[in-house]
N, C-alpha and C positions, 0 to 999 in steps of 0.2 A: 311771421318770425317777434313783428311788433308789440301784437297784439298780447305772446306773450310771456315776452324778455326786456319788454324797454326800449327804452333810450340808444341810440348807438352808441358804445364807446364812443370818448372823444380819439382815445389812437386807433381802435381803428379805423376811423376818417382819417386819419395822418397817414398808417399806413396802407388805404386805400391810393390814397392823396400822391402818395409817394410814388408807389406805382402803374400808374396811371393817371396823375396829372390834377393838379389843384384845379385847375381852370374844364374840368371832368366832371370828377363824383360828386362834391353838392352841387353845383348851378347844372345840372341836372339832372337831381332827386329834386330839387326847389321848381323844377321844371315840369318835371314828372306832381309835382302833390300837385300844383298847381293847375296843372290840365283836372286835375281826378276833382277840384273845387272848385272850378268852372264849370267843368261838363259831366255831374254825377249821371244825369240819366246813362249816358254813356258807361257808364259803369256800370251798372245797375245792368243792365243790359250781359255783358257779357263777364257779373260772375253768375247768371243765369243760362247762358251760354253753357262757361263752365261748374254746376248745376252749383257754386257755391252754400253752403246754410243764407234761408235768408238773414237769419239772427247776424251774421257775421259781413258777412257784404255792410247791412245796414252799420256797424260798430266801424267798419272801415271806410266808408268813401263816408260817411257822415262826421266821426269823429277822430279818428285817426290819424287820417291822410293832416287832416288840418293841427293838432298837434304834432302830430311831425315833423312841419311845414313851422311851424314857432321855436321849435327847435332848436333845427338847421339854422334858422333865421337867428339865433341867439348864442349856437353855433358862429355865427359868423363877426357876430357881435365883438360875441369876449374874442374871436383873433384879431379883431383890427383893432380891442381898446388894450390887447398887450400890444400890440407894435409902436401905440403911442407913448 
């Protein structure tokens, strides 16, 4: 979805946090993205297992994961700045 729709709207993150908890949504997403970035081989193997197109896997694992991680870190920084 991220590949086609782009950044996750802040409202969507806020609503998910209200429903599930702030301690779950963004921290778990960040941990998952860091795992993808730090262990790409595992994700390339999983992509092969589910027969994902090679160019999609390459883009998601090597490009989109780090881009989304940057966006999530910026979201956290913006929220912290708004509190001060």
